[in-house]
C-alpha positions as CSV (number, residue, x, y, z in Angstrom):
1,X,-11.3,21.7,1.8
2,X,-10.0,24.2,-0.7
3,X,-6.6,23.2,-2.1
4,X,-4.1,25.9,-1.7
5,X,-1.0,26.5,-3.8
6,X,2.0,25.2,-1.9
7,X,5.6,26.4,-2.3
8,X,8.3,23.8,-2.1
9,X,11.6,24.6,-0.5
10,X,14.7,22.6,-1.5
11,X,17.8,22.7,0.6
12,X,21.3,21.9,-0.6
13,X,21.0,18.5,1.0
14,X,18.0,17.8,-1.3
15,X,15.6,17.4,1.6
16,X,12.1,18.9,1.2
17,X,10.5,21.2,3.8
18,X,6.9,21.9,4.3
19,X,6.0,25.6,4.3
20,X,2.2,25.0,4.2
21,X,1.1,22.4,6.7
22,X,-2.0,21.4,4.8
23,X,-1.0,19.5,1.7
24,X,2.5,19.5,0.1
25,X,2.7,18.3,-3.5
26,X,5.8,17.3,-5.4
27,X,5.9,15.9,-8.9
28,X,8.7,13.8,-10.3
29,X,7.7,13.2,-13.9
30,X,5.1,10.4,-13.8
31,X,5.1,10.2,-10.0
32,X,3.2,12.5,-7.6
33,X,3.8,12.8,-3.9
34,X,1.3,14.3,-1.5
35,X,2.2,15.1,2.2
36,X,-0.7,15.7,4.5
37,X,-3.9,14.1,6.0
38,X,-5.1,11.3,3.8
39,X,-8.5,12.9,3.2
40,X,-7.0,16.3,2.3
41,X,-4.6,14.6,-0.1
42,X,-7.3,12.5,-1.7
43,X,-9.2,15.7,-2.4
44,X,-6.5,16.7,-4.8
45,X,-6.9,13.6,-7.0
46,X,-9.3,13.7,-9.8
47,X,-12.3,11.3,-9.7
48,X,-12.0,8.2,-11.9
49,X,-8.3,8.8,-12.5
50,X,-6.7,5.8,-10.8
51,X,-6.2,2.4,-12.3
52,X,-5.0,0.5,-9.2
53,X,-4.9,1.2,-5.5
54,X,-2.4,-1.0,-3.6
55,X,-2.0,-0.2,0.0
56,X,-1.6,-1.4,3.6
57,X,-3.4,0.9,6.1
58,X,-2.4,1.2,9.8
59,X,-3.7,-1.9,11.6
60,X,-4.7,-0.1,14.8
61,X,-2.3,-2.3,16.9
62,X,-0.4,0.4,18.7
63,X,2.4,1.1,16.3
64,X,4.2,4.4,17.0
65,X,3.6,6.4,13.8
66,X,4.8,9.9,13.5
67,X,1.4,11.4,12.8
68,X,-1.2,8.7,13.3
69,X,-3.0,7.5,16.5
70,X,-2.9,3.7,16.2
71,X,-5.0,2.9,19.3
72,X,-8.6,3.7,18.3
73,X,-11.5,1.6,19.5
74,X,-12.2,-1.1,17.0
75,X,-15.4,0.4,15.8
76,X,-13.9,3.8,15.5
77,X,-11.1,2.3,13.4
78,X,-13.5,0.5,11.1
79,X,-15.5,3.7,10.6
80,X,-12.3,5.7,9.8
81,X,-11.0,3.0,7.4
82,X,-14.4,2.8,5.8
83,X,-14.4,6.5,5.0
84,X,-10.9,6.1,3.4
85,X,-12.1,3.2,1.3
86,X,-15.2,5.2,0.2
87,X,-12.9,8.1,-1.0
88,X,-10.8,5.6,-2.8
89,X,-13.9,4.2,-4.6
90,X,-14.5,7.7,-6.1
91,X,-11.0,8.0,-7.4
92,X,-10.7,4.6,-9.0
93,X,-11.8,4.1,-12.6
94,X,-14.8,1.9,-13.3
95,X,-12.5,-0.9,-14.6
96,X,-9.9,-0.3,-11.9
97,X,-8.9,-2.4,-8.9
98,X,-8.6,-1.9,-5.1
99,X,-6.0,-4.1,-3.6
100,X,-5.4,-4.0,0.2
101,X,-3.0,-5.9,2.5
102,X,-4.7,-6.6,5.8
103,X,-4.3,-9.2,8.6
104,X,-6.4,-10.5,11.5
105,X,-5.6,-8.7,14.7
106,X,-6.2,-8.8,18.4
107,X,-8.2,-5.7,19.5
108,X,-9.9,-4.9,22.9
109,X,-8.7,-8.3,24.2
110,X,-10.4,-10.3,21.4
111,X,-9.5,-11.9,18.1
112,X,-10.8,-9.7,15.3
113,X,-10.9,-11.1,11.7
114,X,-10.2,-7.7,10.3
115,X,-10.0,-9.0,6.7
116,X,-13.7,-10.1,6.9
117,X,-14.7,-6.6,8.2
118,X,-12.8,-5.0,5.4
119,X,-14.5,-7.2,2.8
120,X,-17.9,-6.3,4.2
121,X,-17.1,-2.6,4.3
122,X,-15.8,-2.6,0.7
123,X,-18.9,-4.5,-0.5
124,X,-21.3,-2.0,1.1
125,X,-19.4,0.8,-0.7
126,X,-19.7,-0.9,-4.1
127,X,-16.5,-3.0,-4.6
128,X,-16.7,-6.6,-5.5
129,X,-14.2,-9.1,-4.1
130,X,-12.2,-10.7,-6.9
131,X,-9.9,-13.0,-4.9
132,X,-7.6,-13.2,-1.9
133,X,-3.9,-14.1,-1.7
134,X,-2.1,-15.5,1.3
135,X,1.1,-13.6,2.0
136,X,3.3,-15.9,4.0
137,X,5.8,-13.8,5.9
138,X,8.0,-16.3,7.8
139,X,7.6,-14.3,11.0
140,X,7.5,-17.2,13.5
141,X,11.0,-17.2,15.0
142,X,10.2,-15.3,18.2
143,X,7.3,-16.9,20.0
144,X,6.3,-15.3,23.2
145,X,2.5,-16.0,23.3
146,X,1.3,-19.6,23.6
147,X,-2.0,-19.3,25.5
148,X,-2.4,-22.5,27.5
149,X,1.0,-24.0,26.7
150,X,0.9,-27.8,26.1
151,X,-2.8,-27.9,26.9
152,X,-6.0,-27.8,24.9
153,X,-7.6,-25.4,27.5
154,X,-6.9,-22.2,25.6
155,X,-4.1,-22.4,23.1
156,X,-3.0,-19.4,21.0
157,X,-2.4,-19.7,17.3
158,X,0.4,-17.8,15.6
159,X,-0.5,-16.4,12.1
160,X,2.7,-15.9,10.0
161,X,0.6,-14.6,7.1
162,X,-1.5,-11.7,6.0
163,X,-4.1,-11.3,3.3
164,X,-3.9,-9.5,0.0
165,X,-7.6,-8.7,-0.9
166,X,-8.3,-7.9,-4.5
167,X,-11.5,-6.0,-5.5
168,X,-13.0,-4.9,-8.8
169,X,-15.0,-1.7,-9.0
170,X,-17.8,-2.0,-11.7
171,X,-16.1,-3.9,-14.4
172,X,-14.4,-7.3,-13.9
173,X,-11.9,-6.7,-16.8
174,X,-9.3,-4.1,-16.5
175,X,-8.6,-2.6,-19.9
176,X,-5.2,-1.6,-21.3
177,X,-3.1,-1.6,-24.5
178,X,-1.7,-5.0,-25.5
179,X,1.7,-3.5,-26.0
180,X,1.6,-2.4,-22.3
181,X,1.4,-6.0,-21.0
182,X,4.7,-6.8,-19.5
183,X,4.2,-9.9,-17.4
184,X,6.1,-13.0,-18.7
185,X,4.6,-16.4,-19.1
186,X,6.7,-17.8,-16.2
187,X,5.7,-14.9,-13.9
188,X,2.0,-15.3,-14.7
189,X,2.1,-19.0,-13.8
190,X,4.0,-18.4,-10.6
191,X,2.0,-15.3,-9.5
192,X,-1.4,-16.9,-10.2
193,X,-0.9,-19.3,-7.3
194,X,-2.6,-17.6,-4.3
195,X,0.1,-18.4,-1.8
196,X,3.0,-15.9,-2.0
197,X,6.1,-16.8,0.0
198,X,7.7,-13.4,0.5
199,X,9.8,-12.3,3.4
200,X,9.2,-8.9,4.9
201,X,11.5,-5.9,4.4
202,X,14.5,-6.0,6.7
203,X,16.8,-3.1,5.5
204,X,17.4,-0.6,8.2
205,X,17.3,2.4,6.0
206,X,13.8,1.5,4.8
207,X,12.6,0.5,8.2
208,X,13.8,3.8,9.6
209,X,11.5,5.7,7.2
210,X,8.4,3.5,8.0
211,X,8.1,0.8,10.7
212,X,6.0,-1.5,8.4
213,X,7.1,-1.1,4.8
214,X,6.1,-3.3,1.9
215,X,8.9,-5.6,0.5
216,X,9.7,-4.8,-3.1
217,X,9.0,-8.3,-4.3
218,X,5.4,-8.1,-3.0
219,X,4.7,-4.8,-4.8
220,X,6.4,-6.1,-8.0
221,X,4.1,-9.1,-8.0
222,X,0.9,-7.1,-7.5
223,X,1.7,-4.6,-10.1
224,X,2.9,-7.0,-12.8
225,X,-0.1,-9.3,-12.2
226,X,-2.8,-6.7,-12.0
227,X,-1.7,-3.7,-14.0
228,X,-0.4,-2.5,-17.3
229,X,2.6,-0.3,-18.0
230,X,1.6,3.4,-17.7
231,X,-1.3,2.5,-15.3
232,X,-1.8,5.0,-12.4
233,X,-1.1,3.3,-9.1
234,X,-2.1,5.0,-5.8
235,X,-0.9,4.2,-2.3
236,X,-2.8,6.4,0.2
237,X,-0.6,5.1,3.1
238,X,2.7,5.3,1.2
239,X,5.1,5.0,4.0
240,X,8.6,4.3,2.7
241,X,7.4,4.7,-0.9
242,X,7.9,1.2,-2.1
243,X,4.9,1.4,-4.4
244,X,6.2,4.5,-6.1
245,X,9.8,3.1,-6.2
246,X,8.8,-0.1,-7.9
247,X,6.3,1.8,-10.2
248,X,9.2,3.9,-11.4
249,X,11.3,0.8,-12.1
250,X,8.7,-1.0,-14.1
251,X,7.1,1.9,-16.0
252,X,3.9,2.6,-14.0
253,X,2.7,6.0,-12.9
254,X,2.2,6.5,-9.2
255,X,0.6,8.7,-6.6
256,X,2.0,8.6,-3.1
257,X,0.2,9.9,0.1
258,X,1.5,10.0,3.6
259,X,1.3,12.3,6.6
260,X,4.9,11.7,7.8
261,X,7.4,14.2,6.7
262,X,10.2,11.7,7.4
263,X,8.6,9.0,5.2
264,X,7.7,11.5,2.5
265,X,11.3,12.8,2.2
266,X,12.6,9.2,2.0
267,X,10.0,8.2,-0.6
268,X,10.8,11.2,-2.8
269,X,14.6,10.5,-2.6
270,X,14.1,6.8,-3.2
271,X,11.9,7.3,-6.3
272,X,14.3,9.8,-7.8
273,X,17.0,7.1,-7.6
274,X,14.6,4.6,-9.2
275,X,13.9,6.9,-12.1
276,X,17.6,7.0,-12.8
277,X,18.0,3.2,-12.4
278,X,15.1,2.4,-14.8
279,X,17.1,3.3,-17.8
280,X,20.2,1.3,-16.9
281,X,19.3,-2.2,-15.7
282,X,16.6,-4.9,-15.7
283,X,14.9,-4.7,-12.3
284,X,12.8,-7.8,-12.8
285,X,15.6,-10.3,-12.6
286,X,16.3,-9.1,-9.0
287,X,12.9,-9.5,-7.5
288,X,11.2,-12.5,-9.2
């Protein structure tokens, strides 16, 4: 679609309103925020301009999002997600990386290894799988589904983990200036073990903006391990804005996309606070 110029209205309470319901764009220095449908928003991003995509799409498990139907048929969902990944391929630089957080799910009454389907879709588009990381989330405290309890007849297995899938585009090596490498020796050793023990986000103010936000520690690890300072990081399902927030704190550039006005406003506000924090304290010591 043709992109239209959009006027931004700012109230005294510093919340942003959408006057044009197609795509709203706000720029905070090195950080761009786009509110609208994911395909319309991606059309505003230049091809081959993104270094790293790190995202977690809707899983199609019936979560009540503000502007997304999360109960598609499984095939319809895969087709939709595949079209998003195809658009992302066009935006990522040839030496860039596509990093996606994805689980296995139950859909249409059956176990679906969604991570395998995502790998196959990404390969068909042109990405090459680099590695996968197990994100151990600790979510095993409330067990309500056992299958055939205390019987081998049909037991149900709980999976307190999700996958972080890492893809290259055309080049295996991601290029950057040596002075823009900021990962420490200890961080590199720790992060290179593909089992990341990181608890989910629990703060109410973040959860109120998005029901399934990234924890800051997860974003920090991904960006420090796979990107340079000043890299452009895109999250096309930005939610509460954790990718932009952490990017601002550790000197990455970011592009945020979401179709929820509530999430968008929270992400903008949060990133503005991060820009101010960046100059006054060492963020790394709080998240390693």
